PyMOL Python script that loads the backbone (N, CA, C, O; Angstrom):
from pymol import cmd

cmd.read_pdbstr("""\
ATOM      1  N   MET A   1       0.831  -1.195   0.000  1.00  0.00           N
ATOM      2  CA  MET A   1       0.000   0.000   0.000  1.00  0.00           C
ATOM      3  C   MET A   1       0.869   1.250   0.000  1.00  0.00           C
ATOM      4  O   MET A   1       1.939   1.269   0.608  1.00  0.00           O
ATOM      5  N   GLY A   2       0.419   2.262  -0.664  1.00  0.00           N
ATOM      6  CA  GLY A   2       1.129   3.526  -0.691  1.00  0.00           C
ATOM      7  C   GLY A   2       0.655   4.427   0.436  1.00  0.00           C
ATOM      8  O   GLY A   2      -0.219   4.060   1.222  1.00  0.00           O
ATOM      9  N   TYR A   3       1.225   5.572   0.498  1.00  0.00           N
ATOM     10  CA  TYR A   3       0.807   6.548   1.493  1.00  0.00           C
ATOM     11  C   TYR A   3       0.817   7.917   0.874  1.00  0.00           C
ATOM     12  O   TYR A   3       1.394   8.130  -0.192  1.00  0.00           O
ATOM     13  N   GLU A   4       0.178   8.839   1.543  1.00  0.00           N
ATOM     14  CA  GLU A   4       0.117  10.229   1.098  1.00  0.00           C
ATOM     15  C   GLU A   4       0.660  11.094   2.220  1.00  0.00           C
ATOM     16  O   GLU A   4       0.361  10.850   3.388  1.00  0.00           O
ATOM     17  N   ALA A   5       1.446  12.092   1.886  1.00  0.00           N
ATOM     18  CA  ALA A   5       2.019  12.978   2.898  1.00  0.00           C
ATOM     19  C   ALA A   5       1.518  14.397   2.674  1.00  0.00           C
ATOM     20  O   ALA A   5       1.426  14.861   1.537  1.00  0.00           O
ATOM     21  N   ARG A   6       1.197  15.079   3.759  1.00  0.00           N
ATOM     22  CA  ARG A   6       0.801  16.483   3.708  1.00  0.00           C
ATOM     23  C   ARG A   6       1.573  17.213   4.798  1.00  0.00           C
ATOM     24  O   ARG A   6       1.727  16.704   5.908  1.00  0.00           O
ATOM     25  N   ALA A   7       2.045  18.383   4.483  1.00  0.00           N
ATOM     26  CA  ALA A   7       2.738  19.204   5.475  1.00  0.00           C
ATOM     27  C   ALA A   7       1.853  20.391   5.807  1.00  0.00           C
ATOM     28  O   ALA A   7       1.301  21.032   4.912  1.00  0.00           O
ATOM     29  N   HIS A   8       1.719  20.681   7.073  1.00  0.00           N
ATOM     30  CA  HIS A   8       0.891  21.787   7.529  1.00  0.00           C
ATOM     31  C   HIS A   8       1.759  22.835   8.206  1.00  0.00           C
ATOM     32  O   HIS A   8       2.560  22.514   9.084  1.00  0.00           O
ATOM     33  N   ALA A   9       1.602  24.067   7.803  1.00  0.00           N
ATOM     34  CA  ALA A   9       2.346  25.166   8.427  1.00  0.00           C
ATOM     35  C   ALA A   9       1.466  25.818   9.484  1.00  0.00           C
ATOM     36  O   ALA A   9       0.298  26.121   9.243  1.00  0.00           O
ATOM     37  N   THR A  10       2.045  26.027  10.648  1.00  0.00           N
ATOM     38  CA  THR A  10       1.324  26.721  11.720  1.00  0.00           C
ATOM     39  C   THR A  10       1.479  28.227  11.511  1.00  0.00           C
ATOM     40  O   THR A  10       2.315  28.643  10.708  1.00  0.00           O
ATOM     41  N   PRO A  11       0.709  29.047  12.200  1.00  0.00           N
ATOM     42  CA  PRO A  11       0.903  30.504  12.102  1.00  0.00           C
ATOM     43  C   PRO A  11       2.334  30.914  12.448  1.00  0.00           C
ATOM     44  O   PRO A  11       2.867  31.852  11.854  1.00  0.00           O
ATOM     45  N   GLN A  12       2.959  30.223  13.399  1.00  0.00           N
ATOM     46  CA  GLN A  12       4.335  30.538  13.772  1.00  0.00           C
ATOM     47  C   GLN A  12       5.280  30.222  12.607  1.00  0.00           C
ATOM     48  O   GLN A  12       6.214  30.977  12.338  1.00  0.00           O
ATOM     49  N   ASP A  13       5.031  29.096  11.916  1.00  0.00           N
ATOM     50  CA  ASP A  13       5.852  28.739  10.754  1.00  0.00           C
ATOM     51  C   ASP A  13       5.725  29.801   9.677  1.00  0.00           C
ATOM     52  O   ASP A  13       6.725  30.214   9.089  1.00  0.00           O
ATOM     53  N   ARG A  14       4.497  30.248   9.412  1.00  0.00           N
ATOM     54  CA  ARG A  14       4.273  31.249   8.371  1.00  0.00           C
ATOM     55  C   ARG A  14       4.985  32.560   8.701  1.00  0.00           C
ATOM     56  O   ARG A  14       5.595  33.177   7.828  1.00  0.00           O
ATOM     57  N   ARG A  15       4.905  32.985   9.978  1.00  0.00           N
ATOM     58  CA  ARG A  15       5.579  34.217  10.397  1.00  0.00           C
ATOM     59  C   ARG A  15       7.086  34.098  10.218  1.00  0.00           C
ATOM     60  O   ARG A  15       7.733  35.005   9.695  1.00  0.00           O
ATOM     61  N   ARG A  16       7.642  32.964  10.660  1.00  0.00           N
ATOM     62  CA  ARG A  16       9.076  32.750  10.555  1.00  0.00           C
ATOM     63  C   ARG A  16       9.505  32.745   9.093  1.00  0.00           C
ATOM     64  O   ARG A  16      10.532  33.330   8.749  1.00  0.00           O
ATOM     65  N   THR A  17       8.736  32.096   8.236  1.00  0.00           N
ATOM     66  CA  THR A  17       9.058  32.039   6.814  1.00  0.00           C
ATOM     67  C   THR A  17       8.999  33.426   6.194  1.00  0.00           C
ATOM     68  O   THR A  17       9.838  33.760   5.358  1.00  0.00           O
ATOM     69  N   GLN A  18       8.029  34.235   6.584  1.00  0.00           N
ATOM     70  CA  GLN A  18       7.912  35.579   6.035  1.00  0.00           C
ATOM     71  C   GLN A  18       9.064  36.464   6.499  1.00  0.00           C
ATOM     72  O   GLN A  18       9.504  37.347   5.762  1.00  0.00           O
ATOM     73  N   GLU A  19       9.555  36.233   7.715  1.00  0.00           N
ATOM     74  CA  GLU A  19      10.628  37.053   8.263  1.00  0.00           C
ATOM     75  C   GLU A  19      11.992  36.677   7.700  1.00  0.00           C
ATOM     76  O   GLU A  19      12.913  37.494   7.685  1.00  0.00           O
ATOM     77  N   THR A  20      12.115  35.440   7.238  1.00  0.00           N
ATOM     78  CA  THR A  20      13.394  34.967   6.716  1.00  0.00           C
ATOM     79  C   THR A  20      13.450  35.237   5.220  1.00  0.00           C
ATOM     80  O   THR A  20      12.484  34.978   4.502  1.00  0.00           O
ATOM     81  N   SER A  21      14.568  35.750   4.754  1.00  0.00           N
ATOM     82  CA  SER A  21      14.683  36.028   3.321  1.00  0.00           C
ATOM     83  C   SER A  21      14.779  34.738   2.538  1.00  0.00           C
ATOM     84  O   SER A  21      15.244  33.722   3.056  1.00  0.00           O
ATOM     85  N   ALA A  22      14.339  34.776   1.287  1.00  0.00           N
ATOM     86  CA  ALA A  22      14.366  33.601   0.428  1.00  0.00           C
ATOM     87  C   ALA A  22      15.799  33.122   0.201  1.00  0.00           C
ATOM     88  O   ALA A  22      16.024  31.921   0.047  1.00  0.00           O
ATOM     89  N   ALA A  23      16.767  34.032   0.176  1.00  0.00           N
ATOM     90  CA  ALA A  23      18.155  33.654  -0.055  1.00  0.00           C
ATOM     91  C   ALA A  23      18.735  32.879   1.129  1.00  0.00           C
ATOM     92  O   ALA A  23      19.623  32.047   0.943  1.00  0.00           O
ATOM     93  N   ALA A  24      18.255  33.135   2.316  1.00  0.00           N
ATOM     94  CA  ALA A  24      18.800  32.495   3.514  1.00  0.00           C
ATOM     95  C   ALA A  24      18.265  31.081   3.714  1.00  0.00           C
ATOM     96  O   ALA A  24      18.914  30.274   4.380  1.00  0.00           O
ATOM     97  N   GLU A  25      17.118  30.765   3.162  1.00  0.00           N
ATOM     98  CA  GLU A  25      16.510  29.467   3.372  1.00  0.00           C
ATOM     99  C   GLU A  25      16.095  28.863   2.033  1.00  0.00           C
ATOM    100  O   GLU A  25      15.378  29.511   1.270  1.00  0.00           O
ATOM    101  N   PRO A  26      16.535  27.622   1.724  1.00  0.00           N
ATOM    102  CA  PRO A  26      16.174  27.021   0.452  1.00  0.00           C
ATOM    103  C   PRO A  26      14.663  26.811   0.341  1.00  0.00           C
ATOM    104  O   PRO A  26      13.968  26.685   1.349  1.00  0.00           O
ATOM    105  N   ALA A  27      14.170  26.775  -0.886  1.00  0.00           N
ATOM    106  CA  ALA A  27      12.739  26.598  -1.113  1.00  0.00           C
ATOM    107  C   ALA A  27      12.272  25.227  -0.621  1.00  0.00           C
ATOM    108  O   ALA A  27      11.196  25.112  -0.035  1.00  0.00           O
ATOM    109  N   GLU A  28      13.065  24.208  -0.853  1.00  0.00           N
ATOM    110  CA  GLU A  28      12.738  22.856  -0.393  1.00  0.00           C
ATOM    111  C   GLU A  28      13.952  22.256   0.291  1.00  0.00           C
ATOM    112  O   GLU A  28      15.095  22.534  -0.073  1.00  0.00           O
ATOM    113  N   GLU A  29      13.679  21.421   1.297  1.00  0.00           N
ATOM    114  CA  GLU A  29      14.756  20.758   2.019  1.00  0.00           C
ATOM    115  C   GLU A  29      14.440  19.279   2.154  1.00  0.00           C
ATOM    116  O   GLU A  29      13.275  18.882   2.187  1.00  0.00           O
ATOM    117  N   ALA A  30      15.478  18.473   2.233  1.00  0.00           N
ATOM    118  CA  ALA A  30      15.317  17.044   2.450  1.00  0.00           C
ATOM    119  C   ALA A  30      14.938  16.799   3.902  1.00  0.00           C
ATOM    120  O   ALA A  30      15.403  17.497   4.803  1.00  0.00           O
ATOM    121  N   ALA A  31      14.092  15.802   4.121  1.00  0.00           N
ATOM    122  CA  ALA A  31      13.682  15.431   5.480  1.00  0.00           C
ATOM    123  C   ALA A  31      13.531  13.918   5.536  1.00  0.00           C
ATOM    124  O   ALA A  31      13.313  13.268   4.514  1.00  0.00           O
ATOM    125  N   VAL A  32      13.649  13.369   6.724  1.00  0.00           N
ATOM    126  CA  VAL A  32      13.476  11.938   6.918  1.00  0.00           C
ATOM    127  C   VAL A  32      12.447  11.726   8.029  1.00  0.00           C
ATOM    128  O   VAL A  32      12.444  12.441   9.031  1.00  0.00           O
ATOM    129  N   LEU A  33      11.571  10.731   7.837  1.00  0.00           N
ATOM    130  CA  LEU A  33      10.560  10.387   8.834  1.00  0.00           C
ATOM    131  C   LEU A  33      11.118   9.278   9.714  1.00  0.00           C
ATOM    132  O   LEU A  33      11.686   8.308   9.213  1.00  0.00           O
ATOM    133  N   VAL A  34      10.954   9.423  11.036  1.00  0.00           N
ATOM    134  CA  VAL A  34      11.520   8.481  11.992  1.00  0.00           C
ATOM    135  C   VAL A  34      10.407   7.863  12.830  1.00  0.00           C
ATOM    136  O   VAL A  34       9.605   8.576  13.434  1.00  0.00           O
ATOM    137  N   GLY A  35      10.365   6.531  12.862  1.00  0.00           N
ATOM    138  CA  GLY A  35       9.358   5.813  13.641  1.00  0.00           C
ATOM    139  C   GLY A  35       8.067   5.632  12.863  1.00  0.00           C
ATOM    140  O   GLY A  35       7.905   6.168  11.767  1.00  0.00           O
ATOM    141  N   GLY A  36       7.160   4.875  13.442  1.00  0.00           N
ATOM    142  CA  GLY A  36       5.855   4.682  12.826  1.00  0.00           C
ATOM    143  C   GLY A  36       5.921   3.942  11.498  1.00  0.00           C
ATOM    144  O   GLY A  36       6.961   3.386  11.146  1.00  0.00           O
ATOM    145  N   PRO A  37       4.817   3.934  10.762  1.00  0.00           N
ATOM    146  CA  PRO A  37       4.747   3.137   9.538  1.00  0.00           C
ATOM    147  C   PRO A  37       5.594   3.670   8.385  1.00  0.00           C
ATOM    148  O   PRO A  37       5.890   2.919   7.456  1.00  0.00           O
ATOM    149  N   ALA A  38       5.986   4.923   8.416  1.00  0.00           N
ATOM    150  CA  ALA A  38       6.778   5.505   7.323  1.00  0.00           C
ATOM    151  C   ALA A  38       8.244   5.669   7.720  1.00  0.00           C
ATOM    152  O   ALA A  38       8.960   6.480   7.133  1.00  0.00           O
ATOM    153  N   ASP A  39       8.689   4.904   8.712  1.00  0.00           N
ATOM    154  CA  ASP A  39      10.059   5.012   9.225  1.00  0.00           C
ATOM    155  C   ASP A  39      11.078   4.911   8.097  1.00  0.00           C
ATOM    156  O   ASP A  39      11.046   3.977   7.297  1.00  0.00           O
ATOM    157  N   GLY A  40      11.993   5.896   8.043  1.00  0.00           N
ATOM    158  CA  GLY A  40      13.048   5.887   7.046  1.00  0.00           C
ATOM    159  C   GLY A  40      12.674   6.530   5.720  1.00  0.00           C
ATOM    160  O   GLY A  40      13.530   6.693   4.851  1.00  0.00           O
ATOM    161  N   THR A  41      11.413   6.897   5.553  1.00  0.00           N
ATOM    162  CA  THR A  41      10.982   7.524   4.307  1.00  0.00           C
ATOM    163  C   THR A  41      11.591   8.910   4.195  1.00  0.00           C
ATOM    164  O   THR A  41      11.579   9.685   5.151  1.00  0.00           O
ATOM    165  N   ARG A  42      12.124   9.212   3.022  1.00  0.00           N
ATOM    166  CA  ARG A  42      12.711  10.527   2.770  1.00  0.00           C
ATOM    167  C   ARG A  42      11.723  11.341   1.945  1.00  0.00           C
ATOM    168  O   ARG A  42      11.154  10.845   0.972  1.00  0.00           O
ATOM    169  N   ILE A  43      11.524  12.600   2.343  1.00  0.00           N
ATOM    170  CA  ILE A  43      10.603  13.498   1.656  1.00  0.00           C
ATOM    171  C   ILE A  43      11.281  14.849   1.465  1.00  0.00           C
ATOM    172  O   ILE A  43      12.370  15.080   1.990  1.00  0.00           O
ATOM    173  N   ARG A  44      10.642  15.736   0.717  1.00  0.00           N
ATOM    174  CA  ARG A  44      11.107  17.117   0.572  1.00  0.00           C
ATOM    175  C   ARG A  44      10.017  18.015   1.135  1.00  0.00           C
ATOM    176  O   ARG A  44       8.835  17.810   0.858  1.00  0.00           O
ATOM    177  N   VAL A  45      10.410  19.014   1.928  1.00  0.00           N
ATOM    178  CA  VAL A  45       9.460  19.938   2.534  1.00  0.00           C
ATOM    179  C   VAL A  45       9.860  21.371   2.202  1.00  0.00           C
ATOM    180  O   VAL A  45      11.039  21.664   2.003  1.00  0.00           O
ATOM    181  N   ALA A  46       8.883  22.250   2.145  1.00  0.00           N
ATOM    182  CA  ALA A  46       9.126  23.670   1.902  1.00  0.00           C
ATOM    183  C   ALA A  46       8.735  24.452   3.147  1.00  0.00           C
ATOM    184  O   ALA A  46       7.668  24.216   3.714  1.00  0.00           O
ATOM    185  N   GLY A  47       9.581  25.376   3.578  1.00  0.00           N
ATOM    186  CA  GLY A  47       9.255  26.238   4.707  1.00  0.00           C
ATOM    187  C   GLY A  47       9.339  25.595   6.073  1.00  0.00           C
ATOM    188  O   GLY A  47       8.830  26.157   7.043  1.00  0.00           O
ATOM    189  N   ARG A  48       9.967  24.431   6.182  1.00  0.00           N
ATOM    190  CA  ARG A  48      10.118  23.743   7.468  1.00  0.00           C
ATOM    191  C   ARG A  48       8.823  23.656   8.278  1.00  0.00           C
ATOM    192  O   ARG A  48       8.767  24.188   9.387  1.00  0.00           O
ATOM    193  N   PRO A  49       7.791  23.007   7.763  1.00  0.00           N
ATOM    194  CA  PRO A  49       6.545  22.888   8.529  1.00  0.00           C
ATOM    195  C   PRO A  49       6.795  22.130   9.828  1.00  0.00           C
ATOM    196  O   PRO A  49       7.665  21.262   9.890  1.00  0.00           O
ATOM    197  N   SER A  50       6.038  22.459  10.851  1.00  0.00           N
ATOM    198  CA  SER A  50       6.231  21.806  12.146  1.00  0.00           C
ATOM    199  C   SER A  50       5.601  20.414  12.183  1.00  0.00           C
ATOM    200  O   SER A  50       5.970  19.592  13.022  1.00  0.00           O
ATOM    201  N   VAL A  51       4.657  20.142  11.283  1.00  0.00           N
ATOM    202  CA  VAL A  51       3.945  18.870  11.274  1.00  0.00           C
ATOM    203  C   VAL A  51       3.849  18.338   9.853  1.00  0.00           C
ATOM    204  O   VAL A  51       3.601  19.093   8.913  1.00  0.00           O
ATOM    205  N   VAL A  52       4.048  17.027   9.704  1.00  0.00           N
ATOM    206  CA  VAL A  52       3.807  16.330   8.442  1.00  0.00           C
ATOM    207  C   VAL A  52       2.786  15.246   8.736  1.00  0.00           C
ATOM    208  O   VAL A  52       2.923  14.503   9.709  1.00  0.00           O
ATOM    209  N   GLN A  53       1.773  15.155   7.905  1.00  0.00           N
ATOM    210  CA  GLN A  53       0.697  14.179   8.085  1.00  0.00           C
ATOM    211  C   GLN A  53       0.853  13.081   7.035  1.00  0.00           C
ATOM    212  O   GLN A  53       0.960  13.362   5.841  1.00  0.00           O
ATOM    213  N   ILE A  54       0.865  11.838   7.488  1.00  0.00           N
ATOM    214  CA  ILE A  54       0.969  10.684   6.594  1.00  0.00           C
ATOM    215  C   ILE A  54      -0.323   9.897   6.690  1.00  0.00           C
ATOM    216  O   ILE A  54      -0.817   9.649   7.790  1.00  0.00           O
ATOM    217  N   THR A  55      -0.877   9.500   5.550  1.00  0.00           N
ATOM    218  CA  THR A  55      -2.090   8.682   5.559  1.00  0.00           C
ATOM    219  C   THR A  55      -1.866   7.416   4.743  1.00  0.00           C
ATOM    220  O   THR A  55      -1.170   7.436   3.728  1.00  0.00           O
ATOM    221  N   TYR A  56      -2.453   6.330   5.188  1.00  0.00           N
ATOM    222  CA  TYR A  56      -2.462   5.060   4.475  1.00  0.00           C
ATOM    223  C   TYR A  56      -3.911   4.713   4.197  1.00  0.00           C
ATOM    224  O   TYR A  56      -4.745   4.817   5.096  1.00  0.00           O
ATOM    225  N   PRO A  57      -4.239   4.298   2.963  1.00  0.00           N
ATOM    226  CA  PRO A  57      -5.620   3.902   2.672  1.00  0.00           C
ATOM    227  C   PRO A  57      -5.960   2.600   3.402  1.00  0.00           C
ATOM    228  O   PRO A  57      -5.118   1.711   3.532  1.00  0.00           O
ATOM    229  N   CYS A  58      -7.185   2.501   3.868  1.00  0.00           N
ATOM    230  CA  CYS A  58      -7.676   1.290   4.528  1.00  0.00           C
ATOM    231  C   CYS A  58      -8.672   0.603   3.605  1.00  0.00           C
ATOM    232  O   CYS A  58      -9.421   1.265   2.886  1.00  0.00           O
ATOM    233  N   GLU A  59      -8.679  -0.717   3.629  1.00  0.00           N
ATOM    234  CA  GLU A  59      -9.651  -1.463   2.829  1.00  0.00           C
ATOM    235  C   GLU A  59     -10.998  -1.435   3.535  1.00  0.00           C
ATOM    236  O   GLU A  59     -11.074  -1.548   4.758  1.00  0.00           O
ATOM    237  N   LEU A  60     -12.060  -1.284   2.748  1.00  0.00           N
ATOM    238  CA  LEU A  60     -13.419  -1.300   3.290  1.00  0.00           C
ATOM    239  C   LEU A  60     -14.037  -2.669   3.037  1.00  0.00           C
ATOM    240  O   LEU A  60     -13.799  -3.278   1.994  1.00  0.00           O
ATOM    241  N   ASP A  61     -14.833  -3.155   3.993  1.00  0.00           N
ATOM    242  CA  ASP A  61     -15.436  -4.481   3.869  1.00  0.00           C
ATOM    243  C   ASP A  61     -16.653  -4.501   2.956  1.00  0.00           C
ATOM    244  O   ASP A  61     -16.993  -5.550   2.410  1.00  0.00           O
ATOM    245  N   GLY A  62     -17.300  -3.384   2.783  1.00  0.00           N
ATOM    246  CA  GLY A  62     -18.517  -3.375   1.962  1.00  0.00           C
ATOM    247  C   GLY A  62     -18.677  -2.061   1.237  1.00  0.00           C
ATOM    248  O   GLY A  62     -17.794  -1.203   1.278  1.00  0.00           O
ATOM    249  N   PRO A  63     -19.809  -1.906   0.572  1.00  0.00           N
ATOM    250  CA  PRO A  63     -20.056  -0.658  -0.152  1.00  0.00           C
ATOM    251  C   PRO A  63     -20.009   0.541   0.796  1.00  0.00           C
ATOM    252  O   PRO A  63     -20.521   0.485   1.915  1.00  0.00           O
ATOM    253  N   ALA A  64     -19.393   1.611   0.334  1.00  0.00           N
ATOM    254  CA  ALA A  64     -19.247   2.781   1.187  1.00  0.00           C
ATOM    255  C   ALA A  64     -19.883   4.019   0.573  1.00  0.00           C
ATOM    256  O   ALA A  64     -19.796   5.110   1.138  1.00  0.00           O
ATOM    257  N   GLY A  65     -20.516   3.857  -0.568  1.00  0.00           N
ATOM    258  CA  GLY A  65     -21.172   5.000  -1.201  1.00  0.00           C
ATOM    259  C   GLY A  65     -20.204   6.113  -1.566  1.00  0.00           C
ATOM    260  O   GLY A  65     -20.557   7.289  -1.485  1.00  0.00           O
ATOM    261  N   GLY A  66     -18.988   5.757  -1.967  1.00  0.00           N
ATOM    262  CA  GLY A  66     -18.009   6.766  -2.352  1.00  0.00           C
ATOM    263  C   GLY A  66     -17.086   7.196  -1.226  1.00  0.00           C
ATOM    264  O   GLY A  66     -16.123   7.923  -1.468  1.00  0.00           O
ATOM    265  N   ALA A  67     -17.356   6.768  -0.007  1.00  0.00           N
ATOM    266  CA  ALA A  67     -16.497   7.150   1.125  1.00  0.00           C
ATOM    267  C   ALA A  67     -15.221   6.317   1.102  1.00  0.00           C
ATOM    268  O   ALA A  67     -15.189   5.227   0.531  1.00  0.00           O
ATOM    269  N   ARG A  68     -14.182   6.837   1.721  1.00  0.00           N
ATOM    270  CA  ARG A  68     -12.950   6.079   1.878  1.00  0.00           C
ATOM    271  C   ARG A  68     -12.468   6.240   3.314  1.00  0.00           C
ATOM    272  O   ARG A  68     -12.859   7.175   4.013  1.00  0.00           O
ATOM    273  N   ALA A  69     -11.623   5.327   3.737  1.00  0.00           N
ATOM    274  CA  ALA A  69     -11.069   5.382   5.089  1.00  0.00           C
ATOM    275  C   ALA A  69      -9.551   5.407   4.989  1.00  0.00           C
ATOM    276  O   ALA A  69      -8.964   4.657   4.210  1.00  0.00           O
ATOM    277  N   ASP A  70      -8.920   6.266   5.775  1.00  0.00           N
ATOM    278  CA  ASP A  70      -7.465   6.379   5.804  1.00  0.00           C
ATOM    279  C   ASP A  70      -6.980   6.319   7.243  1.00  0.00           C
ATOM    280  O   ASP A  70      -7.603   6.883   8.143  1.00  0.00           O
ATOM    281  N   ALA A  71      -5.857   5.628   7.453  1.00  0.00           N
ATOM    282  CA  ALA A  71      -5.192   5.652   8.748  1.00  0.00           C
ATOM    283  C   ALA A  71      -4.296   6.891   8.750  1.00  0.00           C
ATOM    284  O   ALA A  71      -3.564   7.124   7.789  1.00  0.00           O
ATOM    285  N   LEU A  72      -4.347   7.676   9.807  1.00  0.00           N
ATOM    286  CA  LEU A  72      -3.637   8.952   9.892  1.00  0.00           C
ATOM    287  C   LEU A  72      -2.496   8.867  10.899  1.00  0.00           C
ATOM    288  O   LEU A  72      -2.679   8.390  12.018  1.00  0.00           O
ATOM    289  N   TYR A  73      -1.318   9.333  10.494  1.00  0.00           N
ATOM    290  CA  TYR A  73      -0.158   9.400  11.380  1.00  0.00           C
ATOM    291  C   TYR A  73       0.425  10.804  11.293  1.00  0.00           C
ATOM    292  O   TYR A  73       0.530  11.371  10.206  1.00  0.00           O
ATOM    293  N   VAL A  74       0.802  11.362  12.434  1.00  0.00           N
ATOM    294  CA  VAL A  74       1.357  12.712  12.492  1.00  0.00           C
ATOM    295  C   VAL A  74       2.833  12.613  12.877  1.00  0.00           C
ATOM    296  O   VAL A  74       3.201  11.919  13.824  1.00  0.00           O
ATOM    297  N   TYR A  75       3.659  13.320  12.124  1.00  0.00           N
ATOM    298  CA  TYR A  75       5.093  13.397  12.389  1.00  0.00           C
ATOM    299  C   TYR A  75       5.430  14.853  12.700  1.00  0.00           C
ATOM    300  O   TYR A  75       5.036  15.757  11.963  1.00  0.00           O
ATOM    301  N   ARG A  76       6.159  15.075  13.791  1.00  0.00           N
ATOM    302  CA  ARG A  76       6.514  16.438  14.217  1.00  0.00           C
ATOM    303  C   ARG A  76       8.008  16.690  13.991  1.00  0.00           C
ATOM    304  O   ARG A  76       8.841  15.813  14.219  1.00  0.00           O
ATOM    305  N   ARG A  77       8.324  17.894  13.542  1.00  0.00           N
ATOM    306  CA  ARG A  77       9.716  18.265  13.268  1.00  0.00           C
ATOM    307  C   ARG A  77      10.504  18.351  14.563  1.00  0.00           C
ATOM    308  O   ARG A  77      10.024  18.892  15.559  1.00  0.00           O
ATOM    309  N   ASP A  78      11.718  17.813  14.541  1.00  0.00           N
ATOM    310  CA  ASP A  78      12.636  17.905  15.670  1.00  0.00           C
ATOM    311  C   ASP A  78      13.337  19.254  15.567  1.00  0.00           C
ATOM    312  O   ASP A  78      14.160  19.444  14.671  1.00  0.00           O
ATOM    313  N   PRO A  79      13.032  20.208  16.469  1.00  0.00           N
ATOM    314  CA  PRO A  79      13.598  21.554  16.356  1.00  0.00           C
ATOM    315  C   PRO A  79      15.108  21.611  16.600  1.00  0.00           C
ATOM    316  O   PRO A  79      15.742  22.620  16.291  1.00  0.00           O
ATOM    317  N   ARG A  80      15.691  20.544  17.150  1.00  0.00           N
ATOM    318  CA  ARG A  80      17.133  20.521  17.403  1.00  0.00           C
ATOM    319  C   ARG A  80      17.939  20.305  16.123  1.00  0.00           C
ATOM    320  O   ARG A  80      19.128  20.620  16.071  1.00  0.00           O
ATOM    321  N   VAL A  81      17.286  19.767  15.092  1.00  0.00           N
ATOM    322  CA  VAL A  81      17.972  19.509  13.826  1.00  0.00           C
ATOM    323  C   VAL A  81      17.832  20.749  12.952  1.00  0.00           C
ATOM    324  O   VAL A  81      16.724  21.136  12.579  1.00  0.00           O
ATOM    325  N   GLU A  82      18.967  21.368  12.629  1.00  0.00           N
ATOM    326  CA  GLU A  82      18.933  22.620  11.872  1.00  0.00           C
ATOM    327  C   GLU A  82      19.445  22.489  10.447  1.00  0.00           C
ATOM    328  O   GLU A  82      19.342  23.443   9.676  1.00  0.00           O
ATOM    329  N   SER A  83      20.000  21.326  10.070  1.00  0.00           N
ATOM    330  CA  SER A  83      20.504  21.149   8.714  1.00  0.00           C
ATOM    331  C   SER A  83      19.865  19.906   8.086  1.00  0.00           C
ATOM    332  O   SER A  83      19.265  19.083   8.777  1.00  0.00           O
ATOM    333  N   GLU A  84      20.005  19.791   6.777  1.00  0.00           N
ATOM    334  CA  GLU A  84      19.413  18.661   6.073  1.00  0.00           C
ATOM    335  C   GLU A  84      20.143  17.370   6.399  1.00  0.00           C
ATOM    336  O   GLU A  84      21.355  17.407   6.612  1.00  0.00           O
ATOM    337  N   PRO A  85      19.474  16.245   6.447  1.00  0.00           N
ATOM    338  CA  PRO A  85      18.027  16.140   6.339  1.00  0.00           C
ATOM    339  C   PRO A  85      17.347  16.521   7.654  1.00  0.00           C
ATOM    340  O   PRO A  85      17.798  16.144   8.736  1.00  0.00           O
ATOM    341  N   LEU A  86      16.261  17.270   7.537  1.00  0.00           N
ATOM    342  CA  LEU A  86      15.454  17.584   8.719  1.00  0.00           C
ATOM    343  C   LEU A  86      14.881  16.283   9.246  1.00  0.00           C
ATOM    344  O   LEU A  86      14.767  15.308   8.502  1.00  0.00           O
ATOM    345  N   ARG A  87      14.521  16.255  10.515  1.00  0.00           N
ATOM    346  CA  ARG A  87      14.031  15.012  11.131  1.00  0.00           C
ATOM    347  C   ARG A  87      12.617  15.225  11.647  1.00  0.00           C
ATOM    348  O   ARG A  87      12.347  16.178  12.378  1.00  0.00           O
ATOM    349  N   TYR A  88      11.717  14.326  11.258  1.00  0.00           N
ATOM    350  CA  TYR A  88      10.332  14.346  11.730  1.00  0.00           C
ATOM    351  C   TYR A  88      10.063  13.019  12.434  1.00  0.00           C
ATOM    352  O   TYR A  88      10.149  11.956  11.820  1.00  0.00           O
ATOM    353  N   GLY A  89       9.736  13.086  13.728  1.00  0.00           N
ATOM    354  CA  GLY A  89       9.462  11.877  14.501  1.00  0.00           C
ATOM    355  C   GLY A  89       7.964  11.664  14.634  1.00  0.00           C
ATOM    356  O   GLY A  89       7.181  12.610  14.714  1.00  0.00           O
ATOM    357  N   VAL A  90       7.588  10.372  14.656  1.00  0.00           N
ATOM    358  CA  VAL A  90       6.165  10.051  14.778  1.00  0.00           C
ATOM    359  C   VAL A  90       5.652  10.554  16.131  1.00  0.00           C
ATOM    360  O   VAL A  90       6.336  10.425  17.146  1.00  0.00           O
ATOM    361  N   ASP A  91       4.466  11.115  16.138  1.00  0.00           N
ATOM    362  CA  ASP A  91       3.827  11.589  17.353  1.00  0.00           C
ATOM    363  C   ASP A  91       3.049  10.418  17.951  1.00  0.00           C
ATOM    364  O   ASP A  91       2.090   9.946  17.339  1.00  0.00           O
ATOM    365  N   PRO A  92       3.440   9.941  19.127  1.00  0.00           N
ATOM    366  CA  PRO A  92       2.764   8.779  19.713  1.00  0.00           C
ATOM    367  C   PRO A  92       1.287   9.028  20.025  1.00  0.00           C
ATOM    368  O   PRO A  92       0.531   8.082  20.245  1.00  0.00           O
ATOM    369  N   ALA A  93       0.880  10.291  20.045  1.00  0.00           N
ATOM    370  CA  ALA A  93      -0.529  10.612  20.318  1.00  0.00           C
ATOM    371  C   ALA A  93      -1.368  10.589  19.042  1.00  0.00           C
ATOM    372  O   ALA A  93      -2.561  10.892  19.075  1.00  0.00           O
ATOM    373  N   SER A  94      -0.736  10.223  17.902  1.00  0.00           N
ATOM    374  CA  SER A  94      -1.496  10.142  16.644  1.00  0.00           C
ATOM    375  C   SER A  94      -2.650   9.168  16.821  1.00  0.00           C
ATOM    376  O   SER A  94      -2.520   8.145  17.493  1.00  0.00           O
ATOM    377  N   PRO A  95      -3.777   9.499  16.209  1.00  0.00           N
ATOM    378  CA  PRO A  95      -4.935   8.592  16.341  1.00  0.00           C
ATOM    379  C   PRO A  95      -4.678   7.240  15.752  1.00  0.00           C
ATOM    380  O   PRO A  95      -5.552   6.374  15.787  1.00  0.00           O
TER     381      PRO A  95
END
""", "prot")
cmd.dss("prot")
cmd.show_as("cartoon", "prot")
cmd.util.cbc("prot")
cmd.orient("prot")
């Protein structure tokens, strides 16, 4: 099964990105996911989002009328890592 990744920027991330010049921070950076079902997966992120959301599709037992089910995992950026690859660890409180 594949997965889908989404990065969410918080208001603090947006402010920091706006305050930092484009020359000082690359548009995209390499990151690695640590722990959970996507352990070791390498991704590219823009603007150093504080959270990356990973979803895996779930199989449905019967007709769903167009609905789908996904398992959701949240990975949080490790603020101690300042150079590439950035590190995102699985949040144990993920549903």
